[in-house]
N, C-alpha and C positions, 0 to 999 in steps of 0.2 A: 312457141307462139301462144299467146293467150287470146281466147275468144273475147272480142270486145262487144259492147252494147251495139255499136255501129254495125259490126259484121252481122250480128244476130238480127237486128232490125232490117238490114238489107235483104237477108234471106227470107224473113217473114213477109216483107212487102213483095218480093218476087213470087213467093208461093201464093200470096193473095191474088196477084195478077193472073197466075196460071189457073187458080180456082175460078176466077171470074171468067176466064176464057172457056173453061169446061161448062160452066153454068149457062153460058150464052151460045154454045156451039149447036149448030143445027144437026150435027152428027151424033150428039150425045143423046142417050136415052133419058127419059124422065127420071129414072132412078139415079143415073149419073149426075144429072143436073141437081137433083135434091141433095145428094151426098156432097157434091162440091159446094153448094150453098151452105149446108150445115157446117162443113169444115171451115169455110171462109168466115162464117160468123163466129165460130169458136176461136179461130186464129185471131180475129179482131179483138175479141174479148180477153183472151188469155195471154196473148203474146205481143201483138203490135202495140207499141208505145210504152212497153215496160222496160225500165232501166234498172238493172240489178248490180249493185256495187260489188258484192262478193262473187268472185270467180266461180266458186263451187256451186252456188245457187244458179248463176247464169248458165253454167255448163249443164246442170241437171235440167233446167227448163229447156235448153236447146236440144238436149237428148230427147226430151218428151216431144218436142216439136218434130224432130226427125222420125221418131217412132210413129206419131200420129199420121204424118204425111206418107210414110212408107206403107202403113196399113191401108191408107186410102188408095195409093197407087196399086197395090196388090189387088184390092177389092175391085176397083174400077177397070183395071186393065184386063180383067177376065171378060169384060163385055166388048171392048173395042179400044184401039189405040187412037187417041184424039190428040190434036195439036196441044191442047192444054195439058194433057197427060205427059207429053214429051217435055213440055216446059216445067212441069212440077218435078218430073224425074231429074231434069237437069239441075234444078234448085237443090234437091236433096243430094245429088251426087257432088255438087260443089260445096254443100254445107258440111258434109261429114268430115272432111279434112280440117275444118275450122276447130274441131274438138281436139286435135292433136296438141299435146302439151298442156292440156287442162286436166290431166289425170283421169280422162274418160276411158272407159273400157270399150273395145270394139264390139 
């Protein structure tokens, strides 16, 4: 299976929604909200709306997305488990198998 632009965009948009939920959560600390907003803005600038024809480039960009979101999950989950964090974790868990068959290393 080859990662498509549509699959990547769907994952990016789901991650954006999860980051929005964290940034608006009453349970989130200010640090969590700020981190979620920063990642959401970076996601919007770097990933959302990008269509890449070459599978290798698309795969590398998607791997970068997963690494960024995984780092954020690890950082923010040290404070508290939020609904948005669960949503973001679900996005990344569902996104990782999309790299299968793209020559990506685990």
